[in-house]
C-alpha positions in Angstrom: 38.6 -0.8 -3.7 38.7 -1.5 -7.4 40.8 0.8 -9.4 38.6 2.6 -11.9 39.1 5.6 -14.2 37.0 8.6 -14.7 34.7 7.0 -17.4 34.0 4.0 -15.3 33.2 6.2 -12.3 30.6 7.8 -14.5 29.4 4.3 -15.4 29.2 3.5 -11.7 27.0 6.4 -10.8 24.7 5.9 -13.8 24.0 2.3 -12.7 23.7 3.2 -9.1 21.1 6.0 -10.0 19.3 3.2 -12.1 19.3 1.0 -9.2 17.8 3.8 -6.9 15.1 4.7 -9.6 14.0 1.0 -9.9 13.8 0.7 -6.1 11.8 3.9 -5.7 9.5 3.1 -8.6 8.7 -0.3 -7.0 7.2 1.6 -3.9 10.0 1.5 -1.5 10.7 4.4 0.9 13.1 7.1 0.1 15.3 6.5 3.2 15.6 2.9 2.3 16.5 3.9 -1.3 19.3 6.2 0.4 20.5 3.5 2.6 20.7 0.9 -0.3 22.6 3.3 -2.5 25.1 4.2 0.3 25.7 0.5 0.8 26.5 0.0 -2.9 28.6 3.0 -3.3 31.8 2.0 -1.9 31.7 -1.4 -3.6 31.4 0.5 -7.0 34.5 2.6 -6.1 32.6 5.7 -5.0 34.2 7.3 -2.0 31.5 9.6 -1.1 27.9 10.0 -2.4 25.3 12.9 -1.9 21.7 12.4 -2.9 18.6 14.3 -3.4 15.5 12.0 -3.9 12.1 13.0 -4.9 9.3 10.8 -6.3 10.0 11.9 -9.9 13.7 11.9 -9.9 17.2 11.3 -8.2 20.2 13.5 -8.3 23.6 12.2 -7.1 27.1 13.5 -6.8 29.9 11.0 -6.4 33.5 11.9 -5.4 36.6 9.8 -6.2 40.2 11.2 -5.8 39.1 14.7 -5.4 37.0 14.6 -8.5 33.1 15.0 -8.3 30.5 13.9 -10.8 27.0 14.8 -10.7 24.1 12.8 -12.6 20.3 13.0 -12.6 17.8 10.4 -13.6 14.0 10.7 -14.1 11.7 8.2 -12.7 8.6 6.9 -14.5 5.2 7.0 -12.4 5.5 5.0 -9.4 4.2 1.5 -8.8 4.1 -1.3 -6.3 6.2 -4.5 -6.6 7.1 -6.3 -3.3 9.1 -8.9 -5.0 11.3 -6.3 -6.9 11.7 -4.4 -3.4 13.0 -7.6 -1.8 15.3 -8.5 -4.8 16.9 -5.1 -5.0 17.5 -4.9 -1.1 19.0 -8.2 -1.4 21.5 -6.9 -4.2 22.4 -4.0 -1.8 23.1 -6.6 1.0 24.7 -9.4 -0.7 28.4 -8.3 0.2 30.1 -8.6 -3.2 33.1 -6.3 -3.2 34.3 -5.1 -5.4 31.1 -4.9 -7.5 31.7 -3.7 -11.1 29.1 -1.4 -12.8 28.6 -4.2 -15.4 27.7 -6.7 -12.6 25.2 -4.5 -11.2 23.8 -3.6 -14.7 23.2 -7.3 -15.4 21.3 -7.8 -12.1 19.2 -4.8 -13.1 18.5 -6.1 -16.5 17.4 -9.5 -15.2 15.0 -7.8 -12.7 13.6 -5.4 -15.3 12.8 -8.4 -17.5 11.2 -10.4 -14.7 7.5 -11.1 -15.2 4.9 -10.6 -12.4 4.8 -13.6 -10.1 0.9 -13.9 -10.4 -1.4 -13.7 -13.3 -4.2 -11.0 -13.9 -6.7 -13.6 -13.2 -5.1 -15.0 -9.9 -4.8 -11.3 -8.6 -8.5 -10.7 -9.7 -9.6 -13.7 -7.7 -7.6 -12.8 -4.7 -9.0 -9.2 -4.8 -12.6 -10.5 -5.1 -12.1 -12.6 -2.0 -10.4 -9.8 -0.1 -13.3 -7.4 -1.0 -15.8 -10.0 0.3 -13.8 -10.4 3.5 -13.9 -6.7 4.0 -17.7 -6.5 3.5 -18.1 -9.2 5.9 -15.8 -7.8 8.6 -17.8 -4.5 8.4 -21.1 -6.0 8.7 -22.2 -6.6 5.1 -25.0 -9.2 4.3 -24.6 -12.2 2.0 -25.9 -10.3 -1.0 -23.6 -7.4 -0.5 -20.6 -9.6 0.3 -21.1 -11.7 -2.9 -21.7 -8.5 -5.0 -18.5 -6.8 -3.6 -16.6 -10.1 -4.5 -17.7 -9.9 -8.1 -17.3 -6.1 -8.4 -14.0 -5.9 -6.8 -12.6 -8.7 -9.2 -13.9 -7.1 -12.2 -12.6 -3.6 -11.1 -9.0 -5.0 -10.5 -9.0 -7.0 -13.9 -10.0 -3.8 -15.7 -7.3 -1.8 -13.9 -4.7 -4.2 -14.6 -5.5 -4.4 -18.2 -5.7 -0.8 -18.7 -2.4 -0.3 -16.8 -0.8 -2.5 -19.3 -1.7 0.1 -21.9 0.2 2.6 -19.9 -2.9 4.9 -19.3 -2.9 7.7 -16.7 -3.1 6.2 -13.2 -5.6 8.8 -12.1 -7.9 8.3 -15.0 -7.8 4.5 -14.6 -8.3 4.8 -10.9 -11.5 6.9 -11.3 -12.9 4.5 -14.0 -12.0 1.4 -12.2 -13.9 2.7 -9.0 -16.8 3.9 -11.2 -17.0 0.4 -12.9 -16.6 -1.6 -9.7 -19.2 0.4 -7.8 -21.5 0.6 -10.6 -21.3 -3.1 -11.2 -21.9 -3.6 -7.4 -25.1 -1.4 -7.6 -26.5 -3.1 -10.5 -26.1 -6.5 -8.8 -27.7 -5.3 -5.7 -30.6 -3.4 -7.2 -31.3 -6.5 -9.6 -31.8 -8.9 -6.7 -32.9 -6.7 -3.7 -34.5 -3.9 -5.5 -33.9 -0.1 -4.4 -33.8 -1.1 -0.6 -30.2 0.0 0.0 -29.3 -0.8 3.6 -26.3 -0.3 5.8 -25.1 -3.8 5.0 -25.2 -3.0 1.3 -23.3 0.3 1.8 -20.3 -1.7 3.3 -20.3 -3.7 0.2 -20.4 -0.5 -2.0 -17.0 0.6 -0.5 -15.7 -3.0 -0.5 -15.9 -3.3 -4.2 -13.4 -0.4 -4.6 -11.0 -1.5 -1.7 -8.3 -2.4 -4.2 -7.8 1.2 -5.0 -6.7 2.1 -1.4 -3.2 3.6 -1.7 -1.9 2.0 1.4 1.7 1.6 0.2 2.3 5.3 -0.9 0.5 6.5 2.4 2.5 4.6 4.8 5.8 5.2 2.7 5.0 8.8 2.7 4.7 9.1 6.6 7.8 6.8 7.1 9.8 9.2 4.9 8.6 12.2 6.6 9.6 10.9 10.0 13.0 10.1 8.5 13.3 13.8 7.1 12.9 12.8 3.6 10.7 15.6 3.2 10.8 16.2 -0.7 9.9 12.6 -1.4 7.5 12.3 1.6 5.3 15.2 0.6 5.4 14.4 -3.1 4.3 10.7 -2.2 1.5 11.8 0.1 0.0 14.1 -2.6 0.4 11.2 -5.3 -1.5 9.1 -2.7 -4.1 11.8 -2.2 -4.6 12.1 -5.8 -5.3 8.5 -6.2 -7.8 8.7 -3.3 -9.6 11.7 -4.9 -9.7 9.8 -8.3 -11.3 6.9 -6.7 -13.7 9.0 -4.7 -14.6 10.7 -7.9 -15.6 7.4 -9.5 -17.4 6.3 -6.5 -19.4 9.6 -6.2 -20.6 9.4 -9.7 -21.8 5.8 -9.1 -23.4 6.8 -5.7 -25.1 10.0 -7.5 -26.5 8.1 -10.3 -27.9 5.2 -8.0 -29.2 7.8 -5.8 -27.9 6.1 -2.7 -29.0 7.2 0.7 -26.9 8.0 3.7 -26.5 5.4 6.4 -26.1 5.6 10.1 -22.7 5.6 11.8 -21.8 2.1 13.1 -22.9 1.5 16.6 -20.2 0.5 19.3 -19.4 -3.0 19.9 -21.5 -5.1 22.4 -19.2 -7.9 23.5 -17.4 -10.7 21.6 -19.1 -13.8 20.4 -16.8 -17.0 19.9 -18.0 -17.9 16.4 -17.6 -14.5 15.1 -14.0 -14.6 16.3 -13.5 -17.6 14.0 -15.2 -16.1 10.9 -13.5 -12.8 11.4 -10.1 -14.4 11.5 -10.7 -16.2 8.3 -11.9 -13.0 6.7 -8.8 -11.2 7.9 -6.4 -13.8 6.7 -8.2 -13.8 3.1 -8.1 -10.0 3.1 -4.3 -9.8 4.0 -3.4 -12.6 1.4 -5.3 -10.9 -1.2 -3.4 -7.6 -0.9 -0.1 -9.3 -0.6 -0.9 -11.0 -4.1 -1.9 -7.5 -5.5 1.5 -6.1 -4.5 3.3 -9.0 -6.2 4.7 -10.8 -3.0 6.0 -14.3 -3.0 4.0 -17.2 -1.8 5.7 -17.4 1.6 5.3 -13.5 2.0 1.5 -14.0 1.1 1.0 -16.5 3.9 3.0 -14.3 6.4 0.8 -11.3 5.6 -2.4 -13.2 6.0 -1.3 -14.3 9.5 -0.2 -10.7 10.4 -3.6 -9.4 9.0 -5.4 -12.0 11.2 -3.7 -11.1 14.4 -3.8 -7.2 14.0 -7.4 -7.2 12.8 -8.8 -9.7 15.4 -7.2 -7.5 18.1 -8.6 -4.2 16.7 -12.0 -5.6 16.3 -12.0 -7.4 19.9 -11.0 -4.0 21.5 -13.7 -2.2 19.4 -16.3 -4.8 20.5 -15.2 -4.2 24.2 -16.0 -0.4 23.9 -12.6 1.0 22.7 -12.8 3.8 20.2 -12.0 2.8 16.5 -9.1 5.1 16.1 -7.1 3.9 19.3 -8.3 0.2 18.6 -6.8 0.7 15.0 -3.5 2.0 16.4 -3.0 -1.0 18.6 -3.9 -3.5 15.9 -1.4 -1.8 13.3 1.1 -1.7 16.1 0.7 -5.5 16.6 1.3 -6.0 12.7 4.3 -3.9 12.8 5.9 -5.6 15.9 5.3 -9.1 14.5 6.6 -8.1 11.0 9.9 -7.3 12.8 10.1 -10.9 13.9 8.9 -12.4 10.6 11.0 -10.4 8.2 14.2 -12.0 9.8 13.0 -15.3 8.6 11.5 -14.3 5.4 14.2 -11.9 4.4 11.4 -9.5 3.1 11.4 -5.8 3.2 9.3 -4.9 6.4 7.0 -2.5 4.2 6.0 -5.5 2.0 4.6 -7.3 5.3 3.1 -4.4 7.0 1.1 -2.5 4.5 -0.8 -5.3 3.0 -1.4 -6.6 6.7 -3.2 -3.3 7.7 -5.4 -2.6 4.5 -8.2 -4.8 5.8 -8.6 -2.1 8.8 -9.7 0.7 6.5 -12.8 2.3 7.7 -15.4 1.5 5.1 -18.5 2.8 6.3 -17.1 6.2 7.3 -15.7 6.5 3.8 -19.1 5.7 2.3 -20.9 8.3 4.7 -18.3 10.9 3.7 -19.0 10.4 0.0 -22.7 10.1 0.0 -23.3 13.0 2.4 -20.9 15.3 0.3 -23.1 14.3 -2.7 -26.2 15.3 -0.8 -24.8 18.7 0.3 -24.8 17.8 3.9 -21.2 19.3 4.5 -21.0 19.3 8.3 -22.2 15.6 8.6 -19.7 14.7 5.9 -16.8 16.5 7.8 -17.6 14.6 10.8 -17.6 11.2 9.0 -14.5 12.2 7.0 -12.7 13.2 10.3 -13.3 9.8 11.8 -12.1 8.2 8.7 -9.0 10.2 8.6 -8.2 9.6 12.2 -8.6 5.9 11.5 -6.4 5.9 8.6 -3.8 7.9 10.5 -4.0 5.6 13.3 -3.1 2.7 10.9 0.1 4.6 9.7 1.2 5.8 13.1 0.8 2.2 14.4 3.5 0.9 12.0 5.5 4.0 12.6 5.5 3.3 16.4 6.4 -0.4 15.7 9.6 1.0 13.9 10.6 3.2 16.8 10.1 0.4 19.3 12.2 -2.2 17.3 14.8 -0.2 15.1 17.3 1.8 17.3 18.4 4.0 14.4 14.9 5.5 14.2 15.3 7.0 17.7 18.7 8.6 16.7 19.1 11.4 14.3 22.4 11.5 12.6 
């Protein structure tokens, strides 16, 4: 262990807090932040470390030679950066010992200065294709699918440019949802008139799919399972606020366009061979699109596409054979989680960066649309019914990933 004086101990704790803040802000779970900081602490000369992690701050107390030092750092509004999470986790596990505060600070400066791996235009095209894929997978017609592609790309471009100006995330989410869904309605009405069908309803939701807060929702559940209660609850309500902001924008567009409610999807009636092929391509495109949105590396993007293909094909096939949508979604998400445990060993990527973009394509679009429109029309009981199904499916997505963790990571089954 390196010999450090009191001033250097303070420096070590300060840079360690900066490391944890960057990791948490990039979207990683609080329990992984805790594990990574515990890995780094002894290499920085810290004998014992106590942490309190919330979404907006981290407080740490470090002990050395009987002396304790406590520091707190505030964290800027959260984001999602899969490449940064992977780089930070690699630093925590690189084995350098001793590690000076200066060395770690240099690594963090380099990461902070790194530019996104993909341009705004590339991500916009990817999200447009993902929106089109989601529309197709949920029964959208050609017009709705093409309109969702254009509207989704425009909405994501607008959101990215507004975020560069550091505008409020909730306001930007509401505006992006209004813009994307409003543009979608204009395209559909300009070509098809006022005949808004079920196939068009799918595209309406698809145009704002990029606003689904999959990363924080899944991270919140995983933190709660690992007893990171403060961070888990805070992250859950952060995700809920993003959802409410997006729902507000969608509701305004639906109200102005006077969209009608559409019937709930009918159960599946068997599997057709060609539909399997097209659904596989659409699932792959959707997974790749969201991996690009989350700033993943090219190899990770390909892996996520394959995971999304496998999990969503299974989910849709089970639903076609008569299984309810929530249990079919749970099994599809479980498959993604189990396969991700194999893929991450080769890719050296954090598991959450593989699983979350791999399941976003499973979002229950029609039920979300029905909930929004029925609430606008005052049909509260019908809206609650549609919203309950939507909530069960979203819950099944997260629980499937959590179950995969229990099945493949022994320490998840043992409480310390």
